C-alpha positions in Angstrom: 0.2 0.2 -0.2 1.2 3.5 -0.7 2.2 6.0 1.7 0.3 9.2 3.0 2.3 11.9 2.5 1.4 15.6 3.8 2.5 18.5 1.1 2.6 22.0 1.2 3.6 25.6 1.4 4.6 27.7 4.4 5.7 30.4 6.0 9.0 30.0 8.0 7.3 30.6 11.3 4.9 27.8 10.3 1.7 28.8 8.8 -0.1 27.9 5.6 -2.1 30.9 5.3 -1.7 34.1 7.5 -4.4 35.7 9.7 -7.0 36.2 7.2 -6.8 33.6 4.9 -4.2 35.0 2.3 -1.2 33.0 1.0 -0.1 35.8 -1.6 3.5 35.1 -0.4 3.5 31.7 -1.7 4.3 32.1 -5.3 5.8 28.9 -6.4 8.5 29.7 -9.7 8.7 27.3 -12.2 11.6 25.1 -10.9 9.4 24.6 -7.6 6.4 23.8 -10.1 8.5 21.1 -12.3 9.8 19.9 -8.8 6.5 19.2 -7.5 5.3 17.7 -10.2 8.2 15.3 -10.3 7.1 14.6 -6.9 4.1 14.1 -8.1 4.4 11.2 -10.6 4.2 8.3 -7.5 0.7 10.0 -6.1 -2.4 8.2 -7.9 -4.5 9.8 -5.1 -5.2 12.8 -3.0 -6.9 13.5 0.0 -8.7 16.7 0.3 -10.7 18.8 2.3 -13.4 21.0 0.8 -11.7 24.3 0.8 -8.5 23.2 -0.6 -10.7 20.9 -3.1 -12.0 23.8 -4.5 -9.2 25.8 -4.9 -7.4 23.0 -6.6 -9.9 21.7 -8.9 -9.1 24.9 -11.5 -6.7 22.7 -12.8 -9.2 20.1 -14.1 -11.3 23.0 -14.9 -9.9 26.6 -15.7 -7.8 25.8 -19.0 -5.4 29.1 -18.2 -4.3 27.8 -15.1 -1.9 25.2 -17.4 -1.3 27.5 -20.0 0.8 29.8 -17.9 4.1 27.7 -18.6 4.9 24.3 -19.8 5.6 23.6 -16.3 1.9 24.4 -15.4 0.7 21.7 -17.5 2.7 19.4 -16.8 1.5 19.9 -12.9 -2.3 20.2 -14.5 -2.1 16.6 -16.4 -0.5 14.8 -13.2 -2.9 16.5 -11.4 -6.2 15.2 -13.3 -4.7 11.6 -14.0 -5.3 11.3 -10.2 -8.2 9.9 -8.2 -9.3 12.5 -6.1 -11.1 12.0 -2.2 -12.8 15.1 -0.7 -13.5 14.8 3.1 -16.4 17.6 4.0 -19.6 17.4 5.4 -20.8 20.6 4.2 -20.4 20.0 0.3 -22.8 18.4 -1.7 -21.3 17.2 -4.7 -17.9 17.0 -6.8 -17.0 18.6 -10.3 -14.1 16.9 -11.3 -13.7 13.5 -12.9 -12.1 10.5 -10.6 -13.1 12.3 -7.7 -15.3 10.8 -4.9 -16.9 12.2 -1.8 -16.6 11.5 1.8 -18.3 12.8 4.7 -15.8 12.2 7.2 -11.9 10.5 7.6 -12.2 7.5 9.1 -8.9 4.9 9.3 -11.8 2.6 6.8 -12.3 5.7 4.7 -8.3 6.1 3.7 -7.5 2.0 4.2 -10.8 2.4 0.7 -8.3 4.6 -0.4 -5.5 3.1 -0.1 -7.0 -0.1 -1.4 -8.0 1.4 -4.5 -5.0 3.1 -5.3 -1.7 1.6 -7.0 0.9 4.3 -5.7 0.9 6.6 -2.8 -1.5 9.3 -1.4 -1.1 12.9 -1.0 -3.3 15.0 2.1 -4.0 18.6 1.9 -5.9 20.5 4.1 -5.5 21.6 7.0 -8.5 19.9 8.9 -8.3 17.0 6.9 -4.6 16.2 7.7 -5.2 17.1 11.2 -7.4 14.4 11.8 -5.1 12.0 9.8 -2.3 13.1 12.2 -4.3 12.1 15.3 -5.5 9.2 13.7 -1.5 8.4 12.9 -2.2 8.1 9.4 0.2 10.1 8.0 3.9 8.3 6.8 5.6 12.2 5.3 6.0 15.3 5.6 6.8 17.4 2.7 7.3 21.5 3.6 8.1 24.2 1.2 9.2 26.5 3.4 9.0 30.7 2.1 11.5 32.7 3.8 8.8 34.9 4.7 6.9 35.1 8.2 3.0 36.3 9.0 2.9 35.9 12.9 -0.6 34.4 12.8 -3.2 32.1 10.5 -3.4 28.6 10.4 -0.5 26.2 11.3 1.2 23.8 9.5 0.9 20.8 12.5 -2.3 20.8 14.6 -2.0 22.3 18.0 -1.0 19.1 20.9 0.2 17.5 18.0 3.5 15.2 18.9 5.6 13.9 16.0 9.3 12.8 15.6 10.5 12.6 12.0 13.6 11.4 10.2 15.2 13.6 7.3 14.8 12.2 4.3 16.0 15.3 2.0 16.2 18.9 1.7 16.2 21.0 -1.5 17.1 24.9 -2.2 15.5 27.0 -4.6 17.6 29.9 -5.0 15.1 32.3 -6.9 12.8 32.4 -4.2 15.2 31.4 -1.5 12.1 28.7 -0.7 13.5 25.5 1.0 11.9 22.0 0.6 12.5 19.5 3.3 10.6 15.9 3.6 10.8 14.1 6.7 9.5 10.3 7.2 7.7 9.9 10.4 9.3 8.3 13.0 6.8 5.6 14.5 9.0 3.8 16.8 
């Protein structure tokens, strides 16, 4: 079975967004888009909360996103090929292909998603990821850390979470000053 990977952009002080939900600081350059696309080569299922799904669905529904660059087009193709499972109690339905709606993130729902896919699973969205962490389901953490601080907002990790992680790799992006670090969850 595939691994569950938590991948996201964040600030140096550990926030996904600022206290008004703004992420204007998270502007990827082409090298970063290409790197993320390469990382997603082994990901065959995306696990989302409602808000993250709504923002990512544009990669299938808005052709102008893929038209931005060759790297954006490659990312859009990788994203469209993957299955998506959206965990939401408020969303009425989903509008992208290969997408299923689940009301609750449970061990059984994750086991079902794992059984349906040949590769790894990417989890995104603070609420759904917090639930997965609390259930001990996250295998890897990949943070793309931007050299900015925002002081408040949505934290990368839920309050009270205690993790032990082993560094697998690190990478610097000179143009943006962004650093990507990838860890494996140490369950020993």
